[in-house]
Steps between C-alpha positions, in 0.01 A plus 500: 500500500789536258578198279816314587789597277667164546284195427509229765590235243797704375609565857485132598687404182776746587518390863516137387792577271697669777436221751586232244821678406618608845316282751316637800803631688672641192197696382538854632215745537674712238489204257134435578402865468692541176347196331147607594550861402387609846672703765573315824217685679250390233632146519444499877155646445411200283688255722482626861688193627790573267715254313352195668151593381635559150658155503177344628311664211754362254471151650121519488499622140733223382308242704175602328663490157651156563168368635315622190757418233692198625315318778159537336648349182653207687176432688253549211339157468311615189825477302729209426804469725721573199320830431492591870875454522569683173296802616670504840851471353426778250392725788801400711715615211310831496526541879877463493555664159659183360728481804618860497297594810575392855229328700358748749479223764877462470548877511310518828661193656825672589592628848225706661265439207471136598402591854239746374355290218568142609131407506426647156809329354405163650139541390609587146728198477233273650258618229752423225549151641125441542420608143771283344406212732142524375627480143708195593196330651299588188755307291458203736812533714475385859456783747856441625648511148284800407628688805862404431468615137341827612780573746760415235321730255517788747868431569580494129307819427666693780845358432478565128413864565819543702719317248338682206579835663852396598592376154284752310354215295121477473531161328560352845156613617334397174659154521377468858145567380544229233623256766198579716276438201665160447456414869123545472449353153255209504613303197 
């Protein structure tokens, strides 16, 4: 068997970039083929179910990365809550390239993408809320307050990404991360 010329990690990185930049509907097969360095036929060979399967792979890849690098940090009871939060916020900054990258959940939540990926989007958001709720409970908030803080955190993260892009000012995203840090400080 011949070795693959295009590494799976490079391919998923390229597909992620196109979907983040153009959304599900806006990403053409030409865009997806070009970013992977594959011809359309080779792309379909790797992804027999087409663009939807490519998007599902992207969602799965990001979900695994977020689980490992953000949620695991927030839930790691072997570390102080301050260190758990600092690690998670550092990785959130990496995930969104200091606010320059669009959230893939947002990119897939437009038009037909929402109908196709509604469950994955809801599941992803539920996991964000659960992880930040757990951190809130760890700092002795009531379960109601922990949940409210977690939802507000998700709203602020998502909103700041949109405003950061719209105003081309990454300080907006960075300030949002600082505000989230203040919300969970246990002074």
